[in-house]
Structure formats: C-alpha cells, structure tokens
C-alpha positions as CSV (number, residue, x, y, z in Angstrom):
1,X,161.9,89.6,82.0
2,X,163.8,92.9,80.9
3,X,161.8,92.5,77.6
4,X,158.3,91.4,79.2
5,X,158.7,94.6,81.4
6,X,159.5,96.8,78.4
7,X,156.3,95.4,76.5
8,X,154.2,96.0,79.5
9,X,155.6,99.4,79.8
10,X,154.7,100.0,75.8
11,X,151.3,98.3,76.3
12,X,150.4,101.0,79.4
13,X,151.6,103.9,77.6
14,X,150.2,103.0,73.8
15,X,146.9,102.3,75.3
16,X,146.6,105.5,77.4
17,X,147.7,107.2,73.9
18,X,145.0,105.0,71.9
19,X,142.1,105.9,74.4
20,X,142.9,109.2,75.2
21,X,144.4,110.8,71.8
22,X,141.9,108.3,69.4
23,X,139.3,106.9,70.9
24,X,137.4,109.2,72.8
25,X,138.0,112.3,70.9
26,X,136.2,109.8,68.0
27,X,133.1,108.8,70.5
28,X,132.6,112.5,70.5
29,X,132.2,113.1,66.8
30,X,130.3,110.2,65.7
31,X,128.0,109.3,68.3
32,X,124.4,110.7,68.1
33,X,125.1,112.9,71.3
34,X,127.2,113.7,73.6
35,X,125.5,111.6,76.6
36,X,126.1,108.6,74.7
37,X,129.7,109.5,73.8
38,X,129.9,110.6,77.5
39,X,128.6,106.9,78.8
40,X,130.8,105.1,76.5
41,X,133.8,107.3,77.1
42,X,133.7,106.1,81.1
43,X,133.3,102.8,80.4
44,X,136.8,102.8,78.4
45,X,138.1,104.8,81.1
46,X,136.9,102.6,83.5
47,X,138.7,99.7,81.6
48,X,142.2,101.8,81.5
49,X,142.0,102.2,84.5
50,X,142.3,98.2,85.2
51,X,144.5,98.1,82.6
52,X,147.3,100.8,83.8
53,X,147.0,99.2,87.7
54,X,147.7,95.9,86.0
55,X,150.5,96.8,84.0
56,X,151.5,98.7,86.8
57,X,152.1,95.6,88.8
58,X,153.3,93.3,86.5
59,X,156.1,96.2,86.4
60,X,156.3,96.4,90.0
61,X,156.7,92.9,90.4
62,X,159.3,92.2,87.5
63,X,161.4,95.2,89.8
64,X,161.6,92.9,92.6
65,X,162.4,90.0,90.7
66,X,165.5,91.4,88.9
67,X,166.0,93.1,92.3
68,X,165.9,89.6,93.9
69,X,168.1,88.4,91.2
70,X,170.6,91.5,91.6
71,X,170.6,91.8,87.8
72,X,170.6,95.9,86.8
73,X,167.6,96.5,89.5
74,X,165.2,99.5,88.4
75,X,166.2,102.5,89.2
76,X,164.5,104.2,92.0
77,X,162.7,106.8,89.7
78,X,161.0,104.3,87.6
79,X,159.3,102.6,90.4
80,X,158.3,106.2,91.6
81,X,156.3,106.9,88.1
82,X,155.2,103.3,87.9
83,X,153.4,104.3,91.7
84,X,152.5,107.8,90.3
85,X,150.7,106.5,87.5
86,X,149.1,103.5,89.3
87,X,148.2,106.1,91.9
88,X,146.8,108.3,89.6
89,X,144.5,105.9,87.6
90,X,143.4,104.8,91.0
91,X,142.1,108.6,91.6
92,X,140.7,109.4,88.5
93,X,138.2,106.3,88.4
94,X,137.4,106.6,92.7
95,X,137.4,110.7,93.2
96,X,137.3,112.2,89.9
97,X,134.8,110.3,87.6
98,X,132.1,109.8,90.3
99,X,131.6,113.3,90.0
100,X,131.8,113.7,86.1
101,X,129.2,111.2,85.8
102,X,127.1,113.0,88.5
103,X,127.5,116.0,86.4
104,X,128.4,118.4,89.8
105,X,130.4,121.3,88.3
106,X,131.2,119.1,85.2
107,X,133.9,121.5,83.9
108,X,136.0,121.7,86.9
109,X,135.6,117.7,87.4
110,X,136.2,116.8,83.5
111,X,139.6,119.4,83.4
112,X,140.9,117.9,86.8
113,X,140.5,114.2,85.6
114,X,142.1,115.4,82.1
115,X,144.8,116.9,84.0
116,X,145.2,113.4,86.0
117,X,145.0,111.4,82.4
118,X,147.9,113.5,81.3
119,X,149.9,113.3,84.2
120,X,149.3,109.4,84.1
121,X,150.2,109.3,80.4
122,X,153.6,111.1,81.6
123,X,154.3,108.8,84.0
124,X,153.6,105.7,81.7
125,X,155.5,106.8,79.2
126,X,158.6,108.0,81.6
127,X,158.3,104.2,82.5
128,X,158.8,102.9,78.9
129,X,161.7,105.7,78.5
130,X,163.5,104.3,81.4
131,X,163.2,101.0,80.7
132,X,163.8,100.4,76.7
133,X,167.6,99.7,76.1
134,X,168.6,102.9,74.6
135,X,167.9,104.8,77.4
136,X,169.9,102.9,80.1
137,X,172.4,102.6,77.7
138,X,172.7,106.1,77.0
139,X,172.7,105.5,73.3
C-alpha cells in the first residue's frame, strides 16, 4: 500500500502541474478565441477537481489501512495536506468557478481561483514529498 500511495500522490501532483502549467496556457495560445479556451479550460479544471478528490480519498483510505495495521502510519500533517488539497479543489469548483463562468468580477475570481489552484498544487506536492521514502528516512 505505501507504494500505491506514492503513485497516487504523484498522479495528483503531476496532473495539477500538467493542467496548470502546460495544457491550459496552451489552450489560450492555440485556440481561436479566449472564450473557446476558457470554456475548454473550465472542463479540464472540472475533471481535475474530481481527479483530486479521488486521489485524496484513496490516500485517506490508504492512511486508514496503514494505521489499522500499525505499520508506519502517515504523519498527521500529510493528512492535513490531503484534506486541504481536496477542500481547495471542491471550493474552486463550487464557489469560484460559477463566478468565473458567469463573468462576475472576472479579474477577482480568476485571481482567487488561480491562488486556490496554486495552494492545491502545493498541498499535493507536500503529500507527495511526505510519502516518498527519502523524505521519511531523512536521506
């Protein structure tokens, strides 16, 4: 289970990195209009939300299984980063995205969404870092 947790954490962090740093910026460069790019980006961010929630749930279930077997339970701070990342994903989807789609105070909500995405990326990165063997052994 520990290896699976590392792979799940890697999937979460890498998917956020790929979407946020490569795919969405390329949409705005290569699609004919910003409206088309924004529409596609919204769909990608929605899919990313559900991937983030799924990864978080699997990581939390893995934590519970490890704790029950009393073998090297995951650190409490890693659990907080998992839950924090999941909450940021859900808040972005259900509290921020509707304002962006409705084009209400677009600059403000886009900045809030970007900040929340960056914080989610940091949470996923910290989970990945804490689950890698080198981080837990001090090497």
